PAMAR-692132 format. One line per field, with one value per residue: z, x, y of N, C-alpha, C in turn. Coordinates in steps of 0.2 Angstrom, whole numbers. Layout:
! residues N
nz <- (Z;...) .
nx <- (X;...) .
ny <- (Y;...) .
caz <- (Z;...) .
cax <- (X;...) .
cay <- (Y;...) .
cz <- (Z;...) .
cx <- (X;...) .
cy <- (Y;...) .
END
This chain:
! residues 360
nz <- (0;-5;4;4;-2;-16;-14;-20;-26;-30;-24;-11;-9;-10;0;11;10;12;25;32;31;38;50;55;54;64;75;78;86;98;103;103;104;119;127;141;157;167;180;176;166;174;181;171;169;164;158;143;133;137;137;123;118;124;118;104;105;109;100;87;89;99;97;83;80;82;70;62;66;64;50;47;51;42;30;31;32;19;11;2;4;17;22;19;30;31;21;24;38;35;27;35;45;38;34;46;59;58;52;64;74;68;68;81;86;79;85;98;94;88;97;111;108;105;118;125;119;117;127;127;134;137;136;141;138;151;154;148;147;146;134;126;129;125;111;107;114;125;138;142;138;126;131;122;108;109;102;96;102;96;83;88;94;84;75;83;82;68;67;73;63;52;59;64;53;49;58;64;64;77;86;84;88;102;105;102;111;123;122;122;135;142;139;146;159;161;158;150;146;150;137;127;124;122;124;116;103;98;99;90;78;77;75;63;55;56;51;38;34;36;28;34;32;21;25;34;25;18;27;31;32;44;53;55;61;73;85;89;91;102;112;113;118;131;134;133;143;154;153;153;163;174;175;177;189;201;198;187;179;173;166;157;150;144;136;127;120;114;105;97;91;85;76;67;63;58;47;39;36;29;18;13;9;0;-11;-14;-18;-12;-13;-22;-17;-4;-7;-13;-2;6;3;12;25;34;36;42;54;61;62;67;81;84;76;83;96;93;84;90;101;94;85;95;101;94;93;106;122;128;134;130;120;106;105;103;89;84;90;83;70;70;65;51;50;53;44;32;34;35;22;14;19;15;1;-2;3;-6;-18;-15;-7;-10;-6;8;10;6;15;28;27;27;15;7;1;-13;-25;-36) .
nx <- (4;3;12;6;-9;-17;-31;-47;-63;-73;-68;-68;-82;-85;-78;-85;-97;-93;-87;-99;-104;-94;-94;-107;-109;-100;-107;-116;-109;-109;-121;-122;-130;-129;-135;-135;-139;-137;-131;-125;-116;-108;-102;-94;-85;-69;-65;-60;-69;-77;-67;-64;-77;-78;-67;-71;-82;-77;-67;-74;-86;-91;-81;-81;-93;-93;-88;-99;-107;-98;-97;-110;-111;-101;-107;-118;-113;-108;-118;-129;-142;-145;-146;-159;-171;-185;-187;-175;-178;-190;-185;-176;-184;-192;-182;-175;-181;-195;-193;-186;-196;-206;-198;-196;-209;-211;-202;-207;-219;-215;-204;-209;-221;-217;-212;-224;-232;-224;-215;-203;-188;-189;-192;-208;-223;-226;-234;-244;-236;-223;-223;-224;-212;-203;-205;-203;-192;-190;-186;-177;-166;-171;-178;-178;-174;-160;-150;-156;-156;-145;-150;-160;-153;-146;-155;-159;-147;-147;-158;-153;-143;-144;-141;-129;-121;-119;-112;-97;-80;-74;-84;-91;-81;-81;-94;-93;-82;-89;-99;-90;-85;-97;-99;-88;-91;-102;-115;-130;-143;-160;-159;-149;-146;-134;-120;-109;-112;-116;-104;-96;-103;-102;-88;-87;-93;-83;-72;-76;-74;-61;-55;-50;-53;-46;-33;-32;-34;-22;-13;1;-4;-1;2;-9;-17;-10;-12;-25;-23;-14;-22;-33;-28;-26;-39;-45;-39;-44;-58;-58;-49;-50;-63;-79;-79;-73;-66;-74;-74;-61;-62;-72;-66;-55;-62;-68;-56;-52;-63;-61;-48;-52;-61;-52;-44;-54;-59;-47;-46;-57;-55;-44;-50;-59;-51;-48;-50;-61;-70;-82;-91;-93;-99;-111;-117;-120;-133;-141;-137;-143;-155;-150;-144;-156;-163;-156;-156;-169;-169;-159;-164;-175;-170;-158;-159;-163;-153;-144;-147;-141;-127;-125;-125;-115;-100;-101;-93;-94;-98;-89;-88;-101;-102;-93;-98;-110;-113;-112;-122;-134;-133;-135;-148;-155;-153;-160;-173;-174;-173;-184;-194;-192;-198;-211;-217;-212;-213;-213;-201;-192;-196;-193;-179;-174;-174;-165;-166;-174;-188;-186) .
ny <- (-6;11;25;38;45;52;64;62;67;57;45;49;50;37;32;37;30;17;18;20;7;-2;4;2;-12;-15;-10;-20;-29;-23;-26;-39;-56;-65;-74;-75;-69;-54;-58;-70;-66;-58;-68;-74;-65;-59;-71;-80;-79;-69;-58;-58;-54;-41;-35;-35;-27;-15;-11;-13;-8;2;11;14;21;35;40;40;50;61;61;64;77;83;81;88;101;102;103;114;114;114;126;131;131;126;116;108;103;96;86;79;75;66;57;53;55;50;37;32;32;23;11;9;7;-5;-13;-14;-21;-33;-38;-37;-42;-56;-59;-59;-69;-80;-81;-76;-69;-53;-35;-29;-19;-8;3;16;28;22;16;27;34;24;24;38;42;52;54;44;31;18;2;-8;-6;-1;6;17;30;37;41;49;59;64;69;80;87;90;98;110;112;121;133;131;129;142;149;156;148;148;149;138;129;131;127;113;110;112;102;91;92;90;77;71;75;67;73;77;70;75;81;79;62;57;66;66;64;76;83;76;78;92;92;86;96;106;99;98;112;114;104;92;79;76;78;67;57;57;53;42;25;16;26;33;24;22;30;26;12;13;20;12;0;5;7;-6;-12;-5;-9;-23;-28;-18;-13;-5;8;19;35;41;52;52;40;43;53;46;38;47;52;40;38;49;46;34;38;44;33;24;31;32;19;16;24;17;5;10;10;-3;-20;-24;-14;-14;-23;-18;-6;-11;-16;-4;3;-4;-1;9;2;-9;-4;0;-11;-22;-25;-29;-41;-48;-49;-58;-68;-72;-81;-92;-97;-97;-109;-118;-115;-112;-103;-89;-95;-107;-120;-117;-104;-93;-93;-91;-78;-70;-71;-65;-51;-53;-63;-56;-46;-53;-57;-45;-40;-49;-47;-33;-33;-41;-32;-22;-27;-31;-21;-7;7;6;0;10;20;14;12;25;31;25;13;9;7;-7) .
caz <- (0;-5;10;3;-8;-18;-13;-26;-24;-31;-19;-5;-8;-9;7;16;10;15;32;35;32;43;57;57;56;71;81;80;91;105;105;101;109;124;130;148;161;170;185;173;163;179;183;166;168;164;154;136;129;139;134;116;117;125;112;98;106;110;93;81;90;102;94;76;80;82;63;59;68;61;43;46;51;36;24;32;30;12;7;2;6;24;24;19;36;31;18;28;43;32;24;40;48;34;34;52;64;57;52;71;77;66;70;88;86;76;90;103;91;87;103;116;106;106;125;128;116;117;133;126;140;134;139;139;140;158;155;142;146;144;126;123;130;121;104;106;117;127;144;144;132;125;133;117;102;113;98;93;104;91;78;91;95;77;73;86;79;62;68;74;58;49;63;65;47;48;64;63;67;84;90;83;92;108;106;102;117;128;121;124;142;145;139;151;165;162;157;143;147;144;131;123;127;122;122;112;96;96;99;83;73;76;73;56;51;56;47;31;33;36;24;38;29;16;29;37;20;15;32;31;35;51;57;56;66;79;91;91;94;109;117;113;123;138;135;134;150;159;152;154;169;180;175;179;196;203;192;181;174;169;161;151;146;140;131;121;117;110;100;92;88;81;70;62;61;53;41;35;34;24;12;10;6;-6;-17;-14;-22;-8;-14;-25;-12;1;-10;-14;5;9;4;17;31;38;38;47;60;64;62;70;88;84;74;88;101;90;81;94;105;89;83;101;103;90;95;113;125;130;139;127;116;99;105;99;81;83;91;77;64;71;61;45;50;54;38;27;35;33;14;11;20;11;-6;-2;3;-12;-23;-13;-3;-11;-2;15;10;6;22;33;25;27;8;4;-3;-18;-29;-41) .
cax <- (0;7;12;2;-14;-20;-38;-52;-70;-76;-65;-71;-89;-85;-76;-91;-102;-89;-87;-106;-105;-90;-96;-114;-108;-97;-112;-119;-105;-111;-128;-122;-133;-125;-139;-134;-142;-132;-127;-121;-111;-103;-98;-90;-80;-62;-64;-57;-75;-79;-62;-66;-83;-76;-62;-75;-87;-73;-64;-78;-93;-92;-76;-83;-99;-92;-87;-106;-109;-94;-99;-116;-109;-97;-112;-123;-109;-106;-125;-132;-149;-145;-148;-166;-174;-191;-185;-171;-182;-194;-181;-173;-190;-194;-177;-172;-186;-201;-191;-185;-202;-209;-194;-197;-215;-210;-198;-212;-224;-212;-201;-214;-226;-214;-212;-231;-235;-220;-211;-196;-186;-188;-196;-215;-226;-228;-239;-244;-230;-218;-224;-223;-205;-200;-205;-201;-186;-191;-182;-173;-165;-176;-177;-178;-170;-156;-146;-160;-154;-141;-155;-164;-149;-143;-161;-159;-142;-149;-163;-148;-138;-145;-138;-122;-117;-118;-108;-89;-77;-72;-90;-92;-77;-84;-100;-90;-79;-94;-102;-85;-85;-103;-98;-84;-94;-108;-121;-133;-150;-164;-159;-146;-145;-126;-117;-103;-115;-116;-97;-93;-107;-98;-82;-88;-93;-76;-68;-77;-72;-54;-52;-47;-54;-41;-27;-31;-33;-15;-8;3;-9;0;3;-16;-20;-6;-15;-31;-20;-12;-27;-37;-24;-28;-47;-47;-36;-49;-64;-57;-46;-52;-70;-82;-79;-71;-63;-78;-72;-55;-64;-75;-61;-51;-67;-68;-50;-52;-67;-58;-43;-56;-64;-47;-42;-58;-59;-42;-47;-63;-52;-40;-55;-62;-46;-46;-55;-67;-75;-88;-95;-95;-104;-118;-121;-121;-140;-144;-134;-147;-160;-146;-144;-162;-167;-152;-158;-175;-167;-155;-169;-179;-166;-152;-160;-164;-146;-140;-149;-137;-121;-124;-124;-109;-97;-101;-87;-94;-101;-85;-89;-107;-101;-89;-102;-116;-114;-113;-128;-139;-133;-138;-156;-157;-152;-166;-179;-174;-174;-191;-199;-192;-202;-218;-219;-206;-214;-211;-194;-189;-197;-189;-172;-172;-174;-159;-169;-180;-191;-181) .
cay <- (0;17;28;43;43;58;64;65;68;51;41;52;48;29;30;39;25;11;20;18;0;-5;6;-1;-19;-15;-9;-26;-32;-20;-29;-46;-60;-69;-80;-75;-63;-50;-61;-75;-62;-56;-74;-75;-59;-61;-77;-79;-77;-62;-54;-58;-50;-34;-33;-34;-22;-9;-10;-12;-6;9;16;16;25;42;42;41;57;66;61;67;84;84;81;94;107;102;104;120;114;114;133;132;128;122;110;104;100;91;81;76;72;60;52;51;55;46;30;30;31;17;6;8;4;-12;-16;-16;-26;-40;-41;-37;-47;-62;-60;-60;-75;-86;-82;-73;-65;-47;-30;-29;-13;-7;8;20;32;17;15;34;35;19;26;45;43;58;55;39;26;13;-4;-13;-3;4;10;23;37;40;44;54;65;66;73;86;91;92;104;115;113;128;138;129;131;150;151;156;142;149;148;130;125;132;122;107;109;111;95;86;93;87;70;69;76;63;77;77;68;72;85;74;56;56;73;65;64;83;84;73;82;99;91;85;103;109;95;100;118;114;99;88;72;75;77;60;52;57;50;35;20;14;32;35;19;21;33;22;6;14;22;6;-4;7;6;-13;-14;-3;-13;-30;-29;-14;-13;2;9;26;39;41;57;50;35;46;57;41;36;52;52;34;39;53;42;29;41;45;27;21;35;30;12;17;27;12;0;13;9;-10;-25;-25;-8;-15;-27;-14;-1;-14;-16;2;5;-8;1;12;-3;-14;0;1;-18;-27;-27;-33;-47;-51;-51;-63;-74;-74;-88;-98;-99;-99;-116;-122;-114;-112;-97;-87;-100;-114;-121;-114;-98;-88;-93;-87;-71;-67;-71;-61;-45;-55;-66;-51;-42;-57;-57;-38;-40;-53;-43;-27;-35;-43;-26;-18;-30;-31;-15;-2;13;4;-1;17;23;11;13;32;33;22;7;12;2;-10) .
cz <- (0;2;10;-3;-9;-16;-19;-23;-25;-26;-12;-4;-7;-2;12;16;13;23;36;36;37;50;59;58;63;76;83;86;98;108;104;106;113;127;138;151;164;175;182;169;168;181;178;165;169;160;147;132;130;136;127;114;119;120;106;99;106;103;88;82;93;99;87;75;79;74;60;60;65;53;42;46;45;30;25;30;23;8;8;4;13;26;23;24;35;27;21;34;40;30;30;45;45;34;40;57;63;56;60;74;75;68;77;90;84;82;96;100;91;94;109;115;107;114;128;125;117;123;132;132;137;137;137;141;147;159;148;141;144;137;123;123;126;114;103;109;120;133;146;137;132;128;128;111;106;109;96;96;99;86;81;92;89;74;76;83;72;62;69;68;54;52;63;59;45;53;62;67;74;88;89;87;99;110;106;108;123;128;123;132;145;145;145;158;166;161;150;144;151;138;126;127;128;119;116;104;94;95;92;77;72;73;65;52;51;51;39;29;32;32;28;36;24;19;31;31;17;21;30;35;43;55;59;61;73;85;94;94;101;114;118;118;130;139;137;141;155;159;154;161;175;180;177;187;197;197;186;176;170;164;155;147;141;134;125;117;112;104;95;88;83;75;64;59;56;47;36;32;28;18;9;6;0;-12;-17;-18;-18;-9;-17;-21;-7;-1;-11;-7;7;9;9;24;36;41;43;53;64;66;67;77;88;81;79;94;99;88;85;98;100;87;89;103;99;92;103;116;126;135;136;122;109;99;102;92;80;85;85;71;64;66;54;44;49;47;32;28;33;25;11;13;16;4;-7;-2;-3;-18;-21;-10;-4;-7;5;15;10;12;27;33;25;20;4;-1;-7;-22;-35;-47) .
cx <- (4;6;7;-3;-17;-28;-42;-59;-74;-74;-68;-78;-89;-83;-81;-95;-99;-89;-94;-106;-101;-92;-102;-113;-104;-102;-115;-116;-107;-117;-128;-126;-128;-129;-138;-137;-136;-128;-123;-115;-106;-99;-93;-84;-73;-60;-62;-63;-77;-74;-63;-72;-81;-72;-66;-79;-83;-70;-69;-85;-93;-87;-77;-89;-98;-91;-94;-108;-105;-96;-105;-115;-106;-102;-116;-119;-108;-113;-128;-139;-150;-148;-155;-169;-180;-190;-180;-174;-186;-191;-178;-178;-192;-188;-174;-177;-192;-199;-189;-191;-206;-205;-195;-204;-215;-206;-203;-217;-221;-208;-205;-219;-223;-214;-219;-233;-231;-215;-204;-194;-184;-193;-203;-218;-228;-233;-239;-238;-224;-217;-222;-215;-201;-199;-202;-194;-185;-186;-177;-171;-170;-174;-175;-173;-165;-151;-149;-158;-149;-145;-158;-160;-146;-149;-160;-153;-143;-154;-158;-143;-138;-141;-130;-118;-116;-114;-100;-86;-76;-78;-92;-88;-79;-89;-97;-86;-84;-98;-97;-85;-91;-102;-94;-87;-100;-115;-124;-141;-153;-163;-155;-144;-137;-123;-112;-106;-115;-108;-94;-97;-104;-92;-82;-89;-87;-71;-69;-74;-64;-51;-48;-47;-48;-34;-26;-30;-26;-10;-6;-2;-7;0;-5;-19;-16;-9;-21;-28;-18;-17;-32;-34;-26;-35;-48;-44;-41;-55;-63;-54;-49;-59;-72;-81;-78;-68;-67;-76;-66;-57;-67;-71;-57;-56;-68;-62;-50;-57;-64;-53;-46;-58;-58;-45;-47;-60;-53;-43;-52;-59;-47;-45;-58;-57;-44;-51;-61;-72;-81;-93;-98;-100;-111;-121;-123;-129;-144;-142;-139;-152;-156;-146;-150;-165;-163;-154;-164;-173;-163;-160;-173;-175;-160;-153;-161;-157;-142;-142;-144;-129;-120;-123;-117;-106;-97;-95;-88;-97;-96;-86;-95;-106;-98;-93;-108;-118;-116;-120;-134;-139;-137;-146;-159;-157;-158;-172;-180;-176;-181;-196;-198;-196;-209;-221;-213;-207;-211;-204;-190;-190;-193;-181;-170;-171;-168;-161;-175;-182;-186;-185) .
cy <- (6;21;34;42;50;58;66;64;61;46;43;50;41;28;32;33;19;12;18;11;-3;-2;3;-8;-19;-14;-15;-30;-29;-24;-36;-51;-64;-75;-80;-68;-59;-54;-67;-72;-60;-62;-76;-70;-61;-68;-75;-76;-70;-57;-53;-53;-43;-31;-31;-28;-15;-7;-8;-9;2;14;18;21;32;45;43;48;62;66;65;75;87;85;87;101;108;103;111;120;114;121;135;128;124;115;105;100;95;85;76;72;66;55;49;50;50;39;28;28;24;11;4;5;-4;-16;-19;-21;-33;-42;-42;-42;-55;-64;-62;-67;-81;-86;-79;-68;-58;-42;-30;-22;-13;-2;12;25;28;17;22;35;30;21;33;46;50;59;50;35;21;7;-9;-11;2;8;17;29;41;44;50;61;68;71;80;91;93;98;110;117;119;134;137;131;138;152;151;150;143;147;141;127;126;127;115;105;108;104;90;86;89;80;67;69;71;67;76;76;73;76;81;68;55;62;72;65;71;85;82;76;89;97;89;91;106;105;97;107;118;108;94;80;71;74;70;55;51;54;43;30;19;20;34;30;19;24;29;15;7;16;16;1;-2;6;-1;-15;-11;-7;-20;-31;-25;-14;-6;2;17;29;39;46;55;45;38;50;52;39;41;52;46;35;44;50;37;32;42;38;24;25;33;23;12;19;21;7;3;12;2;-14;-26;-19;-10;-18;-22;-9;-4;-15;-10;4;2;-6;4;6;-8;-10;-1;-6;-23;-29;-31;-40;-51;-53;-58;-69;-76;-81;-94;-101;-101;-106;-121;-121;-114;-105;-95;-92;-107;-114;-117;-107;-92;-87;-89;-80;-67;-66;-67;-55;-48;-59;-61;-47;-47;-57;-50;-38;-43;-49;-37;-28;-37;-37;-22;-20;-29;-25;-9;4;12;3;6;20;20;11;20;35;30;16;9;6;-1;-11) .
END
């Protein structure tokens, strides 16, 4: 691989699409089925399988997500349509908020329905307010689709985007620093469920203005990955060996540093993949990425125990194989569902995919 690569617009567009794919596939590891409750997971703490699970979660899951927020900010800053407030809000309501609401309703229908009908160990409606909060994410993170606060907070960032793109760089930097400080201090809810999403959204706007994506794309590959590797070593030591405890501010500060380094590393990886033989396959997957993000936890709730009966829960000899393959298994199911919907209900496919899957 050459040490430096010239930047061009077509490859950058491909790299953005590929980054979405690898980031969202990584998110699946954060929610991977274990077949164990909290007490059993605590008993497995420090085992080889538990260490593997934490390693996959940290490297490919939590660490990759910030790049999604950063890309969203970069694209908003690059779009002239952002400055037209009514059409911007209408477009983001249609492609982010309304799909989030429908997916949360589907999660209650399928997951809670399976719990009620078949005894699946899963959350069930406790009150009308529980349903409202589960669907709209007003005051808490959902019990079923726990990844959806990203879309909720991203939509709020989008509402403010017409203002953000008009602000001078120093004001944006102050807002970003405030969001980073809120993340480290553990502040945010119920305004933002995750203040780090605003931090990376602002960082994306600043990256666009200063062409930081080009700077990172030109970095030697190993140099771009080195900070992430070093910080991830510290993060894994904390997660696996130390665990959660005191020094919460220090832990959250390390977490934010890891996420920044991860955004750099995964963008450089996406850039490299955009020039590799894997490009074509990854670009064919990209239209399903939003669908995958929204649907994967429903599929894990419902399908995890089914395949778990074959591979066994965490602690079983074949569980590591199941764990490693879960993103690909979920992706395969999502592609089949998405293709079927494109044929029989193209409007629904377009809506559930945030406009990515259209009639064939």
